[in-house]
C-alpha positions as CSV (number, residue, x, y, z in Angstrom):
1,M,32.2,20.1,45.9
2,K,34.6,22.0,44.0
3,K,34.7,19.6,41.2
4,S,30.9,20.0,40.8
5,L,31.3,23.8,41.0
6,A,34.0,23.8,38.2
7,A,31.6,21.8,35.9
8,F,29.0,24.8,35.5
9,P,29.9,26.9,32.6
10,L,31.7,30.1,33.2
11,A,28.4,32.0,32.1
12,A,26.7,30.5,34.9
13,L,29.2,32.2,37.3
14,L,29.0,35.6,35.8
15,A,25.3,35.5,36.0
16,A,25.3,34.5,39.6
17,C,28.0,37.2,40.7
18,G,26.7,40.0,38.6
19,Q,23.7,42.3,39.0
20,P,21.1,40.7,41.6
21,Q,18.2,38.6,40.1
22,G,15.0,38.4,42.1
23,D,13.5,39.6,45.3
24,A,15.9,37.6,47.4
25,A,18.9,38.5,45.3
26,A,18.1,42.2,45.6
27,H,18.1,42.1,49.5
28,G,21.5,40.2,49.6
29,G,20.0,36.7,50.2
30,P,20.3,33.5,48.3
31,P,19.0,33.6,44.6
32,S,15.6,32.8,43.9
33,V,14.6,29.9,41.8
34,S,11.3,27.9,40.7
35,V,11.1,24.5,41.8
36,A,8.5,21.6,41.2
37,P,8.3,18.2,42.7
38,A,9.4,15.1,40.8
39,T,6.0,13.2,40.0
40,Q,5.2,9.6,39.7
41,R,2.6,8.8,37.2
42,E,1.7,5.9,34.6
43,V,3.7,6.3,31.3
44,Q,2.8,5.1,27.9
45,E,5.6,5.2,25.7
46,Y,5.3,6.1,22.1
47,D,7.6,5.8,19.0
48,E,7.2,8.5,16.5
49,F,8.0,8.6,12.9
50,T,7.7,10.8,9.8
51,A,5.6,8.8,7.1
52,R,4.2,9.4,3.5
53,L,0.7,8.6,2.4
54,E,0.1,6.4,-0.6
55,A,-3.2,5.0,-2.0
56,P,-3.9,1.4,-1.8
57,D,-4.8,1.5,-5.5
58,T,-2.9,3.5,-7.9
59,V,-3.7,2.8,-11.5
60,E,-2.4,4.2,-14.8
61,V,-5.4,4.1,-17.2
62,R,-4.3,3.1,-20.7
63,A,-6.1,2.2,-24.0
64,R,-6.3,-1.6,-24.8
65,V,-7.1,-1.0,-28.6
66,A,-5.7,1.5,-30.9
67,G,-7.6,4.3,-32.6
68,T,-9.1,7.7,-32.4
69,V,-10.4,9.2,-29.2
70,E,-13.9,10.4,-29.6
71,A,-15.0,11.7,-26.2
72,V,-13.8,12.3,-22.7
73,R,-16.6,11.1,-20.5
74,F,-15.6,12.2,-17.0
75,K,-14.7,15.4,-15.0
76,E,-11.2,15.7,-14.3
77,G,-10.6,15.6,-10.6
78,Q,-13.9,13.9,-9.8
79,F,-14.5,10.4,-7.8
80,V,-15.5,7.7,-10.2
81,R,-16.6,4.5,-9.6
82,K,-15.2,1.1,-10.9
83,G,-16.9,0.4,-14.4
84,E,-18.1,4.1,-15.2
85,P,-16.8,5.4,-18.7
86,L,-13.9,7.6,-18.9
87,F,-13.1,7.7,-22.8
88,S,-14.5,6.6,-26.1
89,I,-12.3,5.2,-28.8
90,D,-13.8,5.1,-32.4
91,A,-15.3,1.6,-32.5
92,R,-16.5,1.3,-36.3
93,A,-13.7,-0.8,-37.4
94,F,-14.0,-3.1,-34.3
95,R,-17.8,-3.5,-35.0
96,A,-17.2,-4.3,-38.6
97,E,-14.9,-6.8,-37.5
98,V,-17.3,-8.4,-35.4
99,A,-19.6,-8.6,-38.3
100,R,-17.0,-10.3,-40.3
101,A,-16.2,-12.7,-37.6
102,E,-19.8,-13.7,-37.0
103,A,-20.2,-14.4,-41.0
104,Q,-17.0,-16.4,-41.0
105,L,-18.3,-18.5,-38.0
106,A,-21.5,-19.2,-39.5
107,S,-19.8,-20.5,-42.7
108,L,-17.6,-22.8,-40.6
109,K,-20.7,-24.2,-38.6
110,T,-22.4,-24.9,-41.8
111,Q,-19.3,-27.0,-42.8
112,A,-19.0,-28.9,-39.8
113,E,-22.6,-29.8,-40.0
114,L,-22.2,-30.8,-43.6
115,A,-19.3,-33.2,-42.4
116,R,-21.1,-34.6,-39.7
117,A,-24.0,-35.5,-41.8
118,D,-21.7,-37.3,-44.4
119,L,-20.0,-39.1,-41.8
120,A,-23.1,-40.4,-40.3
121,R,-24.4,-41.6,-43.8
122,A,-21.1,-43.3,-44.7
123,E,-21.1,-44.9,-41.2
124,T,-24.6,-46.7,-41.9
125,L,-23.1,-48.1,-45.3
126,V,-20.2,-50.0,-43.5
127,S,-22.2,-53.0,-42.9
128,A,-22.9,-53.3,-46.4
129,N,-19.3,-52.8,-47.5
130,A,-20.5,-50.0,-49.6
131,V,-17.9,-47.7,-48.0
132,S,-14.0,-48.5,-47.4
133,P,-12.6,-47.8,-44.1
134,Q,-10.2,-45.3,-45.6
135,E,-13.1,-43.3,-46.7
136,I,-14.6,-43.3,-43.2
137,D,-11.3,-42.0,-41.7
138,Q,-11.3,-39.2,-44.2
139,L,-14.6,-38.2,-43.2
140,R,-14.0,-38.0,-39.5
141,A,-10.8,-36.2,-40.2
142,A,-12.8,-33.6,-42.3
143,L,-15.2,-33.4,-39.5
144,R,-12.5,-32.8,-36.8
145,G,-11.1,-30.1,-39.1
146,A,-14.4,-28.3,-39.7
147,E,-15.1,-28.6,-35.6
148,A,-11.6,-27.2,-35.2
149,G,-12.1,-24.2,-37.6
150,Q,-15.4,-23.6,-36.0
151,K,-13.8,-23.0,-32.5
152,G,-11.1,-20.7,-34.2
153,A,-14.0,-18.7,-35.5
154,E,-15.8,-18.7,-32.2
155,A,-12.3,-17.2,-30.6
156,A,-11.9,-14.7,-33.4
157,L,-15.5,-13.5,-32.5
158,V,-14.8,-13.2,-29.0
159,Q,-11.5,-11.1,-29.4
160,A,-13.5,-8.8,-32.0
161,R,-16.5,-8.3,-29.3
162,L,-13.7,-7.6,-26.7
163,N,-12.3,-4.9,-29.0
164,V,-15.7,-3.3,-29.3
165,E,-15.8,-3.5,-25.3
166,Y,-12.3,-2.0,-25.1
167,A,-13.1,0.9,-27.1
168,N,-15.1,2.3,-24.1
169,V,-12.6,2.8,-21.7
170,T,-13.9,2.5,-18.1
171,A,-12.5,2.7,-14.5
172,P,-10.8,-0.3,-13.4
173,V,-11.1,0.8,-9.7
174,S,-13.1,3.2,-7.7
175,G,-11.1,6.3,-6.9
176,R,-10.4,9.9,-7.6
177,S,-9.2,10.8,-11.1
178,S,-6.3,12.8,-12.4
179,R,-6.4,15.2,-15.4
180,A,-7.0,13.8,-18.9
181,N,-3.8,13.5,-20.8
182,V,-5.5,13.3,-24.2
183,T,-8.2,15.3,-25.8
184,P,-10.9,14.1,-28.5
185,G,-9.3,13.8,-31.8
186,N,-6.0,12.3,-30.8
187,L,-5.1,8.9,-32.0
188,V,-3.8,6.5,-29.1
189,G,-2.1,3.2,-29.4
190,V,-2.2,0.1,-27.4
191,G,-1.1,1.0,-24.0
192,D,0.4,4.6,-24.9
193,P,0.0,7.0,-23.9
194,V,-1.3,7.0,-20.1
195,L,-5.0,8.4,-20.6
196,T,-5.4,9.3,-17.0
197,T,-4.5,8.2,-13.5
198,L,-7.0,6.8,-10.7
199,V,-6.2,6.5,-7.0
200,S,-8.4,4.9,-4.7
201,S,-9.6,7.1,-1.6
202,D,-11.5,5.0,1.0
203,K,-8.3,4.0,2.6
204,V,-4.8,5.5,2.7
205,Y,-1.4,3.9,3.4
206,A,1.1,5.5,5.7
207,Y,4.9,4.1,5.0
208,F,7.7,4.9,7.2
209,D,10.9,3.3,8.2
210,A,11.7,1.9,11.7
211,S,15.1,1.2,12.9
212,E,16.4,-2.2,13.5
213,A,16.4,-1.5,17.5
214,T,12.8,-0.5,17.1
215,Y,11.9,-3.5,15.3
216,L,13.6,-6.1,17.5
217,R,11.8,-4.3,20.4
218,Y,8.6,-4.7,19.0
219,M,8.9,-8.2,17.9
220,Q,10.2,-9.1,21.4
221,M,6.9,-7.7,23.0
222,H,4.9,-9.4,20.6
223,K,6.6,-12.5,20.1
224,A,3.6,-14.5,21.8
225,K,0.9,-12.9,20.2
226,P,-0.2,-11.5,16.9
227,L,1.5,-7.9,15.9
228,V,-1.5,-6.0,16.4
229,I,-0.6,-2.4,17.1
230,A,-2.6,0.9,17.2
231,V,-1.2,3.7,15.1
232,Q,-2.1,7.5,15.4
233,M,-1.5,9.9,12.7
234,G,-1.4,13.6,12.3
235,L,-0.9,15.9,9.2
236,S,1.7,18.8,9.2
237,N,-1.1,21.3,9.8
238,E,-3.0,19.4,12.4
239,R,-2.2,19.3,16.1
240,G,-1.5,16.2,17.9
241,Y,-2.7,12.6,16.3
242,P,-6.2,12.8,15.5
243,H,-6.5,9.9,12.8
244,A,-6.4,6.3,14.3
245,G,-5.3,3.5,12.4
246,R,-3.7,0.1,12.7
247,L,-0.1,-1.5,11.6
248,D,-0.9,-3.9,8.7
249,F,2.6,-4.7,6.9
250,V,6.2,-5.1,7.9
251,D,8.6,-5.7,5.2
252,N,10.3,-9.2,5.1
253,R,14.0,-7.9,5.3
254,L,16.0,-4.9,6.6
255,D,17.8,-2.5,4.3
256,P,21.5,-3.2,5.4
257,A,22.5,0.3,4.0
258,T,20.1,2.2,6.5
259,A,19.5,-0.4,9.1
260,S,15.9,0.2,9.0
261,I,12.8,-1.7,7.8
262,R,9.9,-0.4,5.8
263,V,6.5,-0.6,7.7
264,R,2.9,0.3,6.9
265,A,-0.1,1.7,8.6
266,V,-3.5,1.8,7.3
267,F,-6.2,4.4,7.9
268,D,-9.9,4.8,6.9
269,N,-10.4,7.8,4.6
270,P,-14.1,8.2,4.1
271,G,-14.0,11.9,3.4
272,G,-11.0,11.7,1.1
273,Q,-9.4,14.5,2.9
274,L,-6.2,12.3,3.2
275,T,-4.5,12.9,-0.1
276,P,-1.7,10.4,-1.3
277,G,1.7,12.1,-1.3
278,L,1.2,14.2,1.9
279,Y,3.7,14.3,4.6
280,A,2.5,12.9,8.0
281,R,3.5,12.0,11.7
282,V,2.7,8.7,13.2
283,K,2.9,7.3,16.4
284,L,3.0,3.8,17.9
285,G,2.1,2.8,21.2
286,G,3.8,-0.7,21.5
287,A,4.8,-0.9,25.2
288,G,2.0,-1.2,28.1
289,A,1.9,1.8,30.7
290,Y,4.1,1.4,33.6
291,P,4.7,3.6,36.8
292,A,7.8,6.2,36.5
293,V,9.3,9.3,37.9
294,V,9.1,12.2,35.7
295,V,10.5,15.5,35.8
296,P,10.2,18.7,33.0
297,D,12.9,18.1,30.2
298,R,14.1,21.5,30.8
299,A,15.3,20.4,34.3
300,I,17.8,18.3,33.1
301,T,21.4,19.7,32.4
302,T,24.7,18.4,31.9
303,D,27.7,18.0,34.2
304,Q,30.5,17.3,31.8
305,T,29.6,13.7,30.8
306,R,26.6,13.3,33.2
307,K,23.1,14.2,33.1
308,I,22.1,15.4,36.2
309,V,19.0,17.6,37.8
310,L,19.4,20.3,40.8
311,V,17.5,19.0,43.7
312,V,16.7,21.5,46.5
313,G,17.2,19.5,49.7
314,A,17.6,20.2,53.6
315,N,18.2,23.9,54.4
316,N,17.4,24.9,50.8
317,I,21.0,23.7,49.7
318,V,21.4,22.6,45.9
319,Q,22.2,19.1,45.4
320,P,23.2,17.8,41.9
321,R,21.6,14.3,41.2
322,P,22.9,12.4,38.4
323,V,20.0,10.8,36.5
324,T,19.4,8.3,33.8
325,P,16.8,9.8,31.3
326,G,14.4,7.7,29.6
327,A,11.3,8.4,27.3
328,L,10.1,11.9,26.7
329,V,6.1,11.9,27.2
330,D,4.3,15.2,26.5
331,G,7.2,17.3,27.6
332,M,7.9,15.2,30.9
333,R,11.2,13.1,30.9
334,V,11.3,9.5,32.4
335,V,14.4,9.7,34.9
336,E,15.9,7.1,37.4
337,G,18.0,8.7,40.3
338,V,15.0,11.0,41.5
339,K,12.5,10.0,44.0
340,A,9.0,11.2,43.9
341,G,8.3,14.3,45.8
342,E,11.8,15.8,45.6
343,M,12.0,19.5,44.6
344,V,13.8,19.9,41.4
345,V,14.9,23.2,40.1
346,V,12.9,24.0,36.8
347,D,13.7,27.6,36.3
348,G,16.8,29.6,37.2
349,L,19.3,26.7,36.6
350,L,22.1,29.6,36.2
351,R,21.5,30.7,39.7
352,A,21.5,27.6,41.5
353,F,25.0,26.4,42.4
354,P,25.8,22.9,43.9
355,G,26.3,23.3,47.9
356,A,25.0,26.9,47.8
357,P,21.5,27.9,49.3
358,V,18.7,29.2,47.2
359,T,15.4,30.7,47.6
360,P,12.8,28.3,46.1
361,Q,9.5,29.1,44.6
362,V,7.5,26.0,44.7
363,L,5.1,25.8,41.4
364,K,2.1,23.9,41.3
365,V,1.8,21.0,38.8
366,D,-1.0,19.9,36.6
367,A,-2.2,16.1,36.3
368,A,0.8,15.2,34.1
369,G,3.3,16.8,36.6
370,M,4.2,19.6,34.3
371,P,4.8,22.7,36.3
372,I,2.3,25.7,35.9
373,P,4.0,29.1,35.6
374,A,3.4,31.2,38.6
375,A,1.0,34.4,37.7
376,A,2.9,37.7,36.9
377,K,2.9,39.9,40.1
């Protein structure tokens, strides 16, 4: 018992030997402490991580043709749907190219038709030996050349029409727009500069890093079934975890420098209130519920290298009890080494000495086992 007494800090000894504390100490009796029963309850363990939100689609809108910007056709920061116009580029030169390509195609079609007719007439004269085989071969080659030229002209016309279409820059995805980086009158090149940025907003990703031990534990729990894990999330200004989502991606390798693996959860974002780039807290509940004895986390103290709780036993004598702490759930710590119903000191630890009597004040506990503070007198 002297060894246990010596393990407590000198400050505790001075506090106990100094001025009286509590009603019992004021009358020379054992010091007063608050105690609460250890509680057995169903415990659902969670793993908590910090995450950053990202949009599933982030697109840098760039021009696909060079030209002068004629108009900005969206309001900065607004939601735009896929296919809606964003910018207009001067398309007069592209429309002129379409007209030229159409004329060239018409000319080459005429040449192909003439070559086809010449070959047909020559083939009717072969039986009469009026046309040599060499002339037939030349006419067939001329027809193939004319048809190839026609196909080239058709491709050039498709490209010219595409350039006219590209002059009207539209939204490639639905999402919220950023600011317009160019204004009317500016000359833009192909791919430079970035005209604006769009981020999708119907869903949002939360990326976080899980440790190697956590990854292995979840793989062990779900090795016989698909990895379907519910995820809860809360923003920095929110209490608790009001957003529900699911785990949808685990990277294919661990980072050897940090011994962690990148994980992603997806959440619905119908109102668009979850903005990419925000900090978030995520909570995973991978293990099933199990019965366990819990005590308030503040009731656990350290005796040299051990974790202990102070139990008030027979005749109100304080007994130090070594414990093995487990998960922390809503301020209650899972412990091994204490039985349900045993009275544990939760307040006044500095006034409770192993082997010495105390005057316990039993506190009521709520449904989770957390002590309810006594009403002030």
